[in-house]
PAKE-48456 format. One record per residue (C-alpha): residue number from 0; x, y, z negated; residue in three letters. Coordinates in steps of 0.1 Angstrom, whole numbers. Layout:
% PAKE-48456
(NUM; (X; Y; Z); ALA) ...
% end
This chain:
% PAKE-48456
(0; (400; 530; -1151); MET) (1; (367; 517; -1135); PRO) (2; (359; 530; -1101); LYS) (3; (326; 545; -1113); THR) (4; (344; 566; -1140); SER) (5; (369; 578; -1114); VAL) (6; (341; 589; -1091); ARG) (7; (323; 607; -1120); LEU) (8; (354; 627; -1128); LEU) (9; (358; 635; -1091); THR) (10; (321; 646; -1089); LEU) (11; (325; 668; -1120); LEU) (12; (356; 684; -1105); SER) (13; (338; 692; -1073); LEU) (14; (308; 707; -1091); LEU) (15; (332; 730; -1110); GLN) (16; (350; 741; -1078); ALA) (17; (320; 759; -1063); ARG) (18; (285; 771; -1071); ARG) (19; (263; 749; -1049); ASP) (20; (269; 715; -1032); TRP) (21; (245; 700; -1007); PRO) (22; (238; 664; -1017); GLY) (23; (248; 650; -983); GLN) (24; (282; 669; -984); VAL) (25; (289; 654; -1019); LEU) (26; (281; 620; -1006); ALA) (27; (305; 624; -977); GLU) (28; (333; 637; -1000); ARG) (29; (328; 608; -1024); LEU) (30; (323; 583; -996); GLU) (31; (291; 570; -1011); VAL) (32; (254; 571; -1003); SER) (33; (231; 601; -1014); PRO) (34; (214; 576; -1037); ARG) (35; (247; 568; -1055); THR) (36; (253; 606; -1059); VAL) (37; (219; 609; -1076); ARG) (38; (227; 581; -1100); ARG) (39; (261; 597; -1108); ASP) (40; (245; 630; -1114); VAL) (41; (221; 613; -1139); ASP) (42; (251; 598; -1157); ARG) (43; (267; 633; -1160); LEU) (44; (235; 646; -1175); ARG) (45; (234; 618; -1200); GLU) (46; (269; 628; -1211); LEU) (47; (257; 664; -1217); GLY) (48; (268; 682; -1185); TYR) (49; (240; 705; -1173); PRO) (50; (237; 696; -1136); VAL) (51; (208; 713; -1119); ALA) (52; (192; 701; -1086); ALA) (53; (185; 727; -1059); THR) (54; (155; 724; -1035); LYS) (55; (153; 730; -998); GLY) (56; (162; 713; -965); PRO) (57; (198; 709; -978); ASP) (58; (189; 702; -1014); GLY) (59; (219; 696; -1036); GLY) (60; (234; 702; -1070); TYR) (61; (252; 727; -1091); ARG) (62; (267; 728; -1126); LEU) (63; (244; 750; -1146); ASP) (64; (246; 767; -1180); ALA) (65; (232; 746; -1208); GLY) (66; (219; 750; -1244); THR) (67; (252; 735; -1258); GLU) (68; (287; 728; -1246); LEU) (69; (293; 695; -1228); PRO) (70; (313; 669; -1248); PRO) (71; (347; 687; -1245); LEU) (72; (351; 686; -1283); LEU) (73; (351; 725; -1286); PHE) (74; (333; 742; -1314); ASP) (75; (321; 778; -1309); ASP) (76; (352; 794; -1323); ASP) (77; (375; 773; -1301); GLN) (78; (355; 781; -1270); ALA) (79; (356; 819; -1277); VAL) (80; (394; 817; -1285); ALA) (81; (400; 798; -1252); LEU) (82; (381; 825; -1233); ALA) (83; (400; 853; -1251); VAL) (84; (433; 837; -1243); ALA) (85; (424; 832; -1206); LEU) (86; (413; 868; -1202); GLN) (87; (446; 882; -1217); THR) (88; (470; 858; -1200); VAL) (89; (484; 888; -1180); THR) (90; (503; 898; -1212); THR) (91; (524; 867; -1210); THR) (92; (540; 874; -1177); GLY) (93; (538; 837; -1169); ALA) (94; (525; 841; -1134); GLY) (95; (494; 820; -1140); ILE) (96; (468; 847; -1138); GLN) (97; (448; 833; -1109); GLU) (98; (447; 798; -1124); ALA) (99; (436; 813; -1157); ALA) (100; (408; 832; -1140); ALA) (101; (395; 800; -1124); ARG) (102; (397; 781; -1157); ALA) (103; (377; 808; -1174); LEU) (104; (351; 807; -1147); ASN) (105; (348; 769; -1151); THR) (106; (345; 771; -1189); VAL) (107; (320; 800; -1187); ARG) (108; (297; 781; -1164); GLN) (109; (289; 756; -1191); VAL) (110; (289; 779; -1221); MET) (111; (257; 784; -1240); PRO) (112; (241; 818; -1235); ALA) (113; (251; 829; -1270); ARG) (114; (288; 824; -1262); LEU) (115; (287; 838; -1227); ARG) (116; (272; 871; -1240); HIS) (117; (299; 873; -1267); ARG) (118; (328; 866; -1242); VAL) (119; (314; 889; -1216); ASP) (120; (313; 917; -1241); ALA) (121; (351; 915; -1245); LEU) (122; (364; 940; -1220); ARG) (123; (401; 946; -1224); VAL) (124; (427; 970; -1210); THR) (125; (460; 953; -1207); VAL) (126; (488; 978; -1212); ALA) (127; (526; 975; -1211); GLY) (128; (552; 969; -1222); PRO) (129; (546; 932; -1230); ALA) (130; (568; 931; -1261); GLY) (131; (582; 901; -1278); THR) (132; (550; 891; -1296); GLY) (133; (531; 904; -1326); PRO) (134; (541; 900; -1362); ASP) (135; (505; 894; -1372); THR) (136; (478; 878; -1350); ASP) (137; (444; 893; -1344); ALA) (138; (415; 871; -1353); ASP) (139; (395; 861; -1322); ALA) (140; (362; 865; -1341); ARG) (141; (372; 901; -1350); VAL) (142; (380; 908; -1313); LEU) (143; (346; 895; -1303); VAL) (144; (329; 916; -1330); THR) (145; (347; 947; -1318); LEU) (146; (340; 940; -1282); GLY) (147; (303; 936; -1289); ALA) (148; (302; 969; -1308); ALA) (149; (319; 986; -1278); VAL) (150; (294; 972; -1254); GLN) (151; (264; 979; -1276); ALA) (152; (277; 1015; -1284); ARG) (153; (271; 1010; -1321); GLU) (154; (290; 1028; -1348); VAL) (155; (315; 1004; -1364); LEU) (156; (320; 1002; -1402); ARG) (157; (352; 985; -1413); PHE) (158; (379; 983; -1439); ASP) (159; (414; 992; -1427); TYR) (160; (446; 982; -1445); THR) (161; (480; 998; -1443); ARG) (162; (511; 978; -1432); ALA) (163; (523; 957; -1461); SER) (164; (560; 964; -1455); VAL) (165; (570; 1001; -1449); PRO) (166; (591; 1004; -1417); GLY) (167; (579; 971; -1403); ALA) (168; (573; 970; -1365); PRO) (169; (542; 990; -1357); GLY) (170; (540; 1005; -1392); ALA) (171; (537; 1043; -1396); PRO) (172; (570; 1059; -1390); GLY) (173; (586; 1028; -1375); ALA) (174; (604; 1030; -1341); PRO) (175; (581; 1023; -1313); GLY) (176; (549; 1028; -1333); ALA) (177; (520; 1044; -1315); PRO) (178; (516; 1081; -1319); GLU) (179; (484; 1077; -1339); ALA) (180; (501; 1055; -1364); ALA) (181; (532; 1078; -1367); ARG) (182; (508; 1107; -1375); ALA) (183; (494; 1088; -1404); GLY) (184; (461; 1079; -1387); HIS) (185; (460; 1044; -1401); ASP) (186; (456; 1052; -1438); ALA) (187; (440; 1024; -1458); ALA) (188; (403; 1025; -1468); GLY) (189; (368; 1023; -1454); SER) (190; (362; 1038; -1420); ARG) (191; (334; 1047; -1397); ARG) (192; (341; 1050; -1360); ALA) (193; (326; 1050; -1325); GLU) (194; (344; 1022; -1308); PRO) (195; (354; 1030; -1272); HIS) (196; (378; 1003; -1259); HIS) (197; (401; 974; -1267); LEU) (198; (437; 975; -1255); VAL) (199; (467; 953; -1258); THR) (200; (501; 970; -1261); TRP) (201; (535; 955; -1270); GLY) (202; (519; 921; -1279); GLY) (203; (494; 936; -1302); ARG) (204; (457; 945; -1301); TRP) (205; (444; 980; -1307); TYR) (206; (409; 996; -1309); LEU) (207; (405; 1031; -1293); VAL) (208; (377; 1049; -1312); ALA) (209; (364; 1082; -1323); TRP) (210; (369; 1085; -1361); ASP) (211; (338; 1100; -1376); LEU) (212; (354; 1108; -1409); ASP) (213; (384; 1126; -1393); ARG) (214; (365; 1140; -1363); ASP) (215; (392; 1129; -1338); ASP) (216; (404; 1101; -1316); TRP) (217; (424; 1073; -1333); ARG) (218; (440; 1040; -1324); THR) (219; (436; 1012; -1349); PHE) (220; (456; 979; -1352); ARG) (221; (430; 951; -1348); VAL) (222; (449; 928; -1372); ASP) (223; (443; 954; -1400); ARG) (224; (405; 957; -1393); ILE) (225; (379; 939; -1414); THR) (226; (345; 946; -1399); PRO) (227; (316; 952; -1423); ARG) (228; (286; 929; -1419); THR) (229; (262; 954; -1402); SER) (230; (270; 980; -1376); THR) (231; (257; 1015; -1376); GLY) (232; (234; 1034; -1353); PRO) (233; (239; 1036; -1315); ARG) (234; (259; 1066; -1301); PHE) (235; (264; 1083; -1268); THR) (236; (300; 1077; -1257); PRO) (237; (323; 1107; -1258); ARG) (238; (347; 1116; -1230); ASP) (239; (382; 1105; -1237); LEU) (240; (410; 1131; -1233); PRO) (241; (422; 1129; -1198); GLY) (242; (390; 1111; -1187); GLY) (243; (404; 1075; -1184); GLU) (244; (413; 1048; -1209); VAL) (245; (446; 1041; -1191); ALA) (246; (457; 1077; -1192); ALA) (247; (447; 1081; -1228); PHE) (248; (466; 1050; -1239); VAL) (249; (497; 1062; -1219); ALA) (250; (496; 1095; -1237); ASP) (251; (491; 1081; -1272); ARG) (252; (515; 1052; -1270); PHE) (253; (543; 1068; -1250); GLN) (254; (540; 1104; -1259); GLY) (255; (529; 1133; -1237); SER) (256; (563; 1137; -1220); ASP) (257; (559; 1107; -1198); GLY) (258; (567; 1070; -1201); PHE) (259; (598; 1064; -1222); GLY) (260; (608; 1100; -1217); GLY) (261; (605; 1098; -1180); ARG) (262; (594; 1132; -1168); PRO) (263; (572; 1120; -1138); CYS) (264; (540; 1102; -1146); THR) (265; (514; 1094; -1119); GLY) (266; (481; 1076; -1116); GLU) (267; (469; 1056; -1086); VAL) (268; (442; 1031; -1077); ILE) (269; (455; 999; -1060); LEU) (270; (436; 974; -1039); ASP) (271; (450; 945; -1059); LEU) (272; (437; 925; -1089); PRO) (273; (449; 938; -1123); ALA) (274; (464; 904; -1130); SER) (275; (487; 907; -1101); VAL) (276; (498; 942; -1109); VAL) (277; (503; 935; -1146); SER) (278; (526; 906; -1138); ALA) (279; (551; 930; -1122); TYR) (280; (546; 961; -1144); THR) (281; (565; 962; -1176); ARG) (282; (563; 999; -1185); ASP) (283; (529; 1010; -1171); GLY) (284; (492; 1008; -1180); VAL) (285; (470; 987; -1159); VAL) (286; (432; 989; -1161); GLU) (287; (408; 965; -1142); GLU) (288; (383; 983; -1120); LEU) (289; (369; 952; -1102); GLY) (290; (380; 917; -1090); PRO) (291; (404; 932; -1064); ASP) (292; (410; 968; -1076); ARG) (293; (428; 983; -1106); CYS) (294; (441; 1016; -1119); ARG) (295; (479; 1020; -1126); LEU) (296; (496; 1047; -1147); VAL) (297; (534; 1046; -1142); LEU) (298; (564; 1068; -1150); GLY) (299; (597; 1074; -1132); ALA) (300; (626; 1098; -1132); TRP) (301; (616; 1115; -1100); SER) (302; (585; 1118; -1079); TRP) (303; (600; 1102; -1047); PRO) (304; (613; 1074; -1069); GLY) (305; (578; 1069; -1084); LEU) (306; (562; 1069; -1049); ALA) (307; (587; 1044; -1037); ALA) (308; (581; 1022; -1067); GLY) (309; (544; 1022; -1061); LEU) (310; (549; 1012; -1025); GLY) (311; (565; 979; -1035); ARG) (312; (531; 965; -1043); PHE) (313; (524; 964; -1005); ASP) (314; (487; 973; -1008); ALA) (315; (464; 1002; -999); ASP) (316; (463; 1028; -1027); LEU) (317; (446; 1061; -1036); GLN) (318; (465; 1088; -1055); VAL) (319; (445; 1100; -1085); VAL) (320; (472; 1126; -1095); GLY) (321; (491; 1147; -1099); PRO) (322; (497; 1168; -1067); THR) (323; (535; 1162; -1070); GLU) (324; (529; 1124; -1065); LEU) (325; (509; 1131; -1033); LYS) (326; (537; 1154; -1020); ASP) (327; (562; 1127; -1027); ALA) (328; (543; 1102; -1007); PHE) (329; (541; 1128; -978); ALA) (330; (579; 1133; -980); LEU) (331; (586; 1096; -979); LEU) (332; (562; 1092; -950); ALA) (333; (581; 1118; -930); ARG) (334; (614; 1101; -938); ARG) (335; (602; 1067; -929); TYR) (336; (586; 1078; -897); ALA) (337; (618; 1095; -887); ALA) (338; (638; 1064; -895); ALA) (339; (614; 1042; -875); ALA) (340; (615; 1066; -845); ALA) (341; (653; 1068; -844); ALA) (342; (671; 1044; -820); GLY) (343; (694; 1017; -833); PRO) (344; (728; 1030; -844); ALA) (345; (756; 1020; -821); GLY) (346; (788; 1003; -833); PRO) (347; (811; 1025; -853); ALA) (348; (840; 1040; -833); ALA) (349; (874; 1025; -839); PRO) (350; (898; 1047; -859); PRO) (351; (921; 1068; -838); THR) (352; (957; 1055; -838); SER) (353; (985; 1079; -844); ARG) 
% end
């Protein structure tokens, strides 16, 4: 490969690694003159990469958003599908969440505005368990349409189809089906709903929404949704039962008696990224609250056991509820403090000979 091409690829990689680069710093990293950097930047622009120049005493360059994607051979649907996959990589349990987040940021920087808005509208709650994979895939374009309706707070009109095979996984009455489906909430036909949130559960996508025709909350399988061409009027979001998406999903998908029949279910806020917590949580619900904070709803067979399990994340946390979980943390704190204060145990006494 010619030396110039290698340098261009290195320059592009540096521009993707951080927001702004002083020209002199780039020249030092590439071991060339500032004039050569300027020529290489011009070559990248000719190839379609939107490199902007910054002014000032330390003037430099940054990779900016352009009017079209650079020559990566992605069409619009492929770019959106890539962004959706990178955002939901926590459901795979592959341990590549941080790398996926960096990749998404790199792709997003050079996305046209029309695609950035569509991708940014797709806010997802990743819930467990991960499952073994869906029997029917959700269409990426449908996900983007639903996400846009959630963000715009517009009434959604859509056709909803019943499972084709009675008793299939996720079908009404099937083992492990969400409570809403078991209650017959996914009957076929035309629907009108106020979309509230998108969630993933057991390898499938669901829409949490207020059903205007049935005057109640419902969960809809996304792979059975066919959105109508136009959306309805804007609406004021209603309060979910329990107040939080994670708590609502936990109740609907696992039943009101706790996770998997576990009698103790608690809710905390952890000072960790949702991607990190999701990778080690198979039977809980994780909701992102920011880049380094998330909400976790988890169940256990006892309150001290739940508190001990939450402590394994080795991070600061805040107990949202219930009071029994706070009491369990206090009990463990007393036990651990007593254990730390006690002196080392001496060697065991030899058995008495007879």
